[in-house]
C-alpha positions as CSV (number, residue, x, y, z in Angstrom):
1,M,0.0,0.1,0.1
2,P,1.5,3.1,-1.2
3,L,2.2,6.2,1.5
4,S,-0.2,9.1,1.4
5,P,0.5,12.8,2.7
6,S,-2.3,12.0,5.5
7,K,-0.1,8.9,6.7
8,I,3.5,10.9,6.6
9,N,1.2,13.7,8.6
10,T,0.1,11.0,11.0
11,F,3.7,9.8,11.4
12,T,5.0,13.4,12.1
13,M,2.3,13.7,14.8
14,F,3.8,11.1,16.5
15,K,7.4,10.9,15.6
16,L,8.3,14.7,14.8
17,P,5.9,16.5,17.2
18,S,7.9,19.8,16.9
19,A,7.4,19.7,13.2
20,Y,3.7,18.9,13.6
21,F,3.3,21.4,15.9
22,C,4.8,23.9,13.8
23,G,2.5,23.1,11.1
24,V,5.0,21.7,8.8
25,R,2.4,19.4,6.6
26,V,3.1,16.9,3.5
27,R,0.5,17.9,0.9
28,T,1.2,15.9,-2.2
29,L,3.3,12.7,-2.7
30,T,4.0,11.2,-5.9
31,D,6.8,8.7,-7.1
32,Q,8.5,11.3,-8.3
33,Q,7.6,14.7,-6.0
34,C,6.7,15.6,-2.5
35,V,5.4,19.2,-1.5
36,T,5.4,20.0,1.8
37,S,4.1,23.6,3.4
38,V,4.1,25.8,6.5
39,R,2.3,28.7,7.2
40,H,4.1,31.9,9.6
41,R,2.3,31.7,12.5
42,W,3.1,33.1,16.1
43,I,4.4,29.6,17.2
44,N,7.0,29.2,14.6
45,Q,8.3,32.7,14.4
46,N,11.6,34.6,15.3
47,P,11.9,37.9,17.0
48,F,11.7,40.0,13.5
49,R,8.1,38.5,12.8
50,S,9.4,36.1,10.3
51,M,9.2,32.6,9.9
52,F,12.4,30.5,12.1
53,W,14.8,29.0,9.9
54,A,14.5,25.8,11.5
55,V,10.9,25.2,10.8
56,Q,11.6,26.1,7.2
57,G,14.5,23.4,7.3
58,M,11.7,20.9,9.0
59,A,9.3,21.6,6.1
60,A,12.4,21.0,3.3
61,E,13.7,18.4,4.7
62,L,10.3,16.5,4.9
63,S,9.7,16.8,1.4
64,T,13.2,15.1,0.6
65,G,12.8,12.7,3.6
66,A,8.9,11.5,3.1
67,L,9.9,11.2,-0.9
68,V,13.0,8.9,0.5
69,I,11.0,6.9,2.7
70,S,7.8,6.5,0.0
71,C,10.4,4.9,-2.8
72,I,11.8,3.0,-0.3
73,K,8.9,1.3,0.8
74,D,7.8,0.8,-2.8
75,S,11.3,-0.8,-3.3
76,G,10.1,-4.0,-1.0
77,K,13.9,-3.6,0.1
78,N,15.2,-3.5,3.4
79,I,17.3,-0.3,3.3
80,S,17.9,2.2,6.1
81,M,18.7,5.9,5.3
82,L,20.5,8.6,6.6
83,V,21.1,12.7,6.2
84,A,24.4,12.9,5.8
85,N,24.9,16.5,4.9
86,N,22.5,19.7,4.7
87,R,23.3,23.2,2.9
88,A,20.9,26.0,3.3
89,T,20.5,29.5,2.0
90,F,18.2,32.3,2.7
91,S,17.0,35.3,0.4
92,K,14.4,37.0,2.0
93,K,12.0,36.9,4.8
94,A,9.4,34.1,5.1
95,T,6.1,35.4,6.2
96,G,3.3,33.7,4.5
97,R,2.6,30.0,3.3
98,I,5.9,28.4,1.8
99,R,6.0,25.4,-0.3
100,F,8.7,23.3,-0.6
101,T,8.8,20.9,-3.5
102,C,11.7,18.2,-3.9
103,N,11.6,16.6,-7.6
104,D,14.2,13.8,-6.7
105,G,11.9,10.5,-7.2
106,L,13.9,9.5,-10.1
107,A,17.5,9.8,-8.3
108,I,16.3,8.2,-5.4
109,R,14.9,5.1,-7.3
110,E,18.3,5.1,-9.1
111,A,20.3,5.3,-5.9
112,I,18.1,2.5,-4.4
113,A,18.7,0.4,-7.3
114,R,22.7,0.8,-7.1
115,A,22.4,-0.3,-3.3
116,V,20.5,-3.4,-3.9
117,A,22.7,-4.5,-6.7
118,T,26.4,-3.7,-5.0
119,G,25.2,-4.0,-1.4
120,E,27.1,-1.0,-0.4
121,G,25.5,2.6,0.7
122,Q,25.0,5.6,-1.7
123,T,25.0,9.1,-1.4
124,C,22.1,10.9,-3.4
125,W,22.1,14.7,-3.2
126,M,18.3,15.8,-3.3
127,S,17.2,19.6,-3.0
128,S,13.8,21.2,-2.0
129,V,13.0,24.4,-3.0
130,G,10.6,26.4,-1.0
131,I,8.4,29.1,-2.6
132,N,6.2,32.1,-0.2
133,K,2.9,31.4,-1.8
134,D,1.4,34.4,-0.2
135,V,3.8,36.9,-1.5
136,N,2.2,39.0,-4.5
137,H,4.9,38.7,-7.4
138,T,4.6,41.6,-9.9
139,E,5.8,41.0,-13.4
140,G,9.2,41.4,-14.0
141,D,10.7,42.1,-10.7
142,G,13.0,39.5,-10.5
143,S,11.8,37.5,-7.5
144,E,11.1,34.1,-9.0
145,S,14.3,34.6,-11.9
146,T,16.6,32.3,-10.2
147,P,16.3,29.8,-7.4
148,Q,17.9,30.9,-4.1
149,K,19.0,27.9,-1.8
150,H,16.9,27.3,1.4
151,S,16.2,30.4,3.4
152,G,14.6,31.3,7.0
153,T,14.3,34.6,5.5
154,G,13.1,34.0,1.9
155,R,10.2,34.3,-0.6
156,R,12.0,31.9,-2.5
157,S,14.6,29.1,-0.8
158,S,15.8,25.4,-0.8
159,L,17.3,22.9,1.1
160,D,20.1,20.5,-0.2
161,H,21.2,17.6,1.5
162,A,23.0,14.1,0.6
163,V,21.0,10.9,1.7
164,R,23.3,8.5,2.5
165,S,22.0,4.7,2.6
166,P,24.6,2.8,4.9
167,P,25.1,-0.7,4.2
168,K,23.4,-3.7,5.8
169,P,24.8,-5.4,8.7
170,K,26.1,-8.5,7.8
């Protein structure tokens, strides 16, 4: 049975309560893409009245992690995962609903296939780009022209991290 956004959201309530109570939710989950969102609220703001960077990090990482979990489940193999590295940049204040999108399903499936074929751990860099959906963009303002890396203060932000599949113990 495939994973659904509601199953992942229930999982976060019990296993990642800080993400759940801050409002991080999976919106869509397919075999190629995962979209999460979080809305700026009192509980997740910093002293500057924008979203705390760590809350955005939770939402960005959930978009990559849920996709990995889904791909591992679909493979039917007993594979573990580990976030081995994380890079983030911020461009502007996050004050609305931020949607993080990860489109790396194919890369994950290829890494899983390599891990199964070789029995060795694999590293796969994934990217999650966040966009502030509540900000009005004017034509030609340049705000959407180039993606920025993950931001705790950003209209557009992203998270890159490496997911390492460690070898199974013998």
